[in-house]
C-alpha positions, 0 to 999 in steps of 0.5 A: 374385444369380447363378444358374448352371445347368450341367445340362440337366435341371431338377427341380421344386425347381429350377424353384420356386427360379427362380420364387421367386428371380426374383419376389423379386429380379427383377434376379438373373442366371441364366446357362446354362453348359456342358451347362446351355445345353440346359436352355432347349430342354428347358424352353422353355415354363417359361423363356418363362413365367418370362421373361414373369412376371418382365418383368411384375413389373419393369415393374410396379415400376420407374418413371421418376421424371423422366417418370412413365413405366414404363421398358422393362426387357427380359427378366430377366437370362437369359443363356447362354455363347455359346461353350458353346452353339456348341460343343454346337450348342444353339439357344437362344430369342431372349429369352435373351441370349448372353454371353462368359466375360469377361462371366460373370466380370464378372457373377460379380464383381458378385454376392455371392450365387451359387446353382449348379444342378448 
């Protein structure tokens, strides 16, 4: 599942949708595009908490069957389009990964379900 965020201001309903979606589908991709690159700066505490919550969910459910050890999965797929952030002078937290438009196209092609937050 791909969730694109194109607005800097997230409603409480948007935040609830993100929490519910990432708890049920921890490998869903969230990508900040256009003016959406400002959203993490305006909602830093929310995205940090979301990242930690989903990271814990993934760590609890994914195990290495060969060694019986827990695999290290980094943050949920929280990404931003790097050229959009650079153009807008947005500073994003380190736990959100920069991607290119080409990578966004690849992510889009891999996901059948898209949810745009406008």
